[in-house]
N, C-alpha and C positions, 0 to 999 in steps of 0.2 A: 313136740313144740319147737318152733324155729330157733328160739334162743338157745335151748339145750343142744340141739344138733349143731348149730353154728359154732358154739363154744367148743364142742367136742371135736369138730372137724379142724378148727383152728389149732387146737391143742395137738391133735395128731400130726398136723403139718408143721407145727412149731412156728406159727406165724402170729404176728401182733395185729391189732386193729390198724396200725399204720401201714403194714404190709398189705392188708386187705384193701385199704384205701387206694393204693396204687392200681390194683386190678379193677377197681370200680370207677376209674377215671375221675379221681378226686372227690368222691362222695365224702361229705364231712365226717370227721371222726365222731362228732356227737351223734350223728345218725347211726353209725356202726355200733357205738356203745348202746344206743337205744334198742337196736335189734338184739344185741347180745344180752341185754337185761330184760328183754321181753316187753319193753314199753312201746314199741312201734314195730311195724312190719314193712319190709322194703316194698317199693313199687315193683310191678311185674318185670320191668326191664332190668332192675338190679337183682331180682330174684333169679332171673335167667343167668345173669353174669356170675352170681354166686354158685349156682349149680354147675355152670361150665367150668369155673375155676376149681371147684372141688370134684369135678367129674362124677357127679351124682344126679339122681333124678330129683325133680322138684318135689315130687311126692315124699321122697325121703327127707329132703331138706326142711320141709314144713311139718314133718312128723306124722304123715299119714300112712307111712309104711316103714318097715324095718329093712327093706331091701334097697340098697343103694342104686340099683339099676345095672344095666348091662355095661356101662362105661362107653357105649358107642352112641353118643348123642350128636345129632346134626345141629348146625347153627339154626336158631329159631327162625321160623318163617314169619313174615309180617302177619300180625294177628288178623287183620281183615281178610286176608287170603285164606288162612287156615280155618277161620271161623266159617266163612262161606262154604268151604269144602266139607266141613263136618256137618253143617246144617243140611247140605245136599245129601251126604251119605246117610244121615239119620232120618232124612225126610221130615225135617222139622222146619217149619216156617217161622219167620219173625213174628207173625201174628200169633202162632202157637206159644212162643216164648212170652209174649205179652199177655195172652189169655190165661196162661198158667201162672202168671205173676212171678216169673223167674227174674226178669230184668226189665227195667223201664225202657220205654220207647226211645227216649232221648239218648240213653247210653248206647243202645244198639246202633242208632244212627251215627253217633260219634265214632264208634268203633269201626263201622263199615266204611265210613268216609275218612278214616285216618286222622280224625281230629283229637282222638284221645285213646289211650290204652286202658284196658280194664284194671280194676283194683284186684288185689289178691283174693279178697272175699268174693268178688264177682266171678273170678276164674274158678274158684272152688265150687260155687253154686252151679255154674255152667257145666263143669266137668261131671258133677254129680247128676245133674238133670239129663245130660246127654250120654251118661254112662261111658265116659272116656277118661283116660288117664290125663292128668294135667300136662304132662310133657307132650302128649299127643295133641292136646288142645292148643298148645303153644308151638307146635310144629318142630319139636326137638327129636321126635322119633318117627 
């Protein structure tokens, strides 16, 4: 679970929520405490920043694996570009995503037209459906 992993990583690095706030471009302390207490989940852009800061995989950060990752992560690719690439690789159409009721049409259009980034829950659904790692889906590997 994100809250447990986040608190553990912060403890290992010896950093406070205020220190973390600096790396997250001024994200409010109340949001950071909400993540630490498991009351909320960061948006995907902050999740990427956290994973970059702690040099770990997003899969590890959200508690889906015990493996921190290789430590060799690239800067995240814009979601629309990576999403199109993976759909093409997996030979999955937008229509198939809609038909299989994975994601709503509006969300797909927003993502592909750079009007919105997906929520963490949407990223998890997509990664599971497409059978890819979340870090790959977000273009970090």
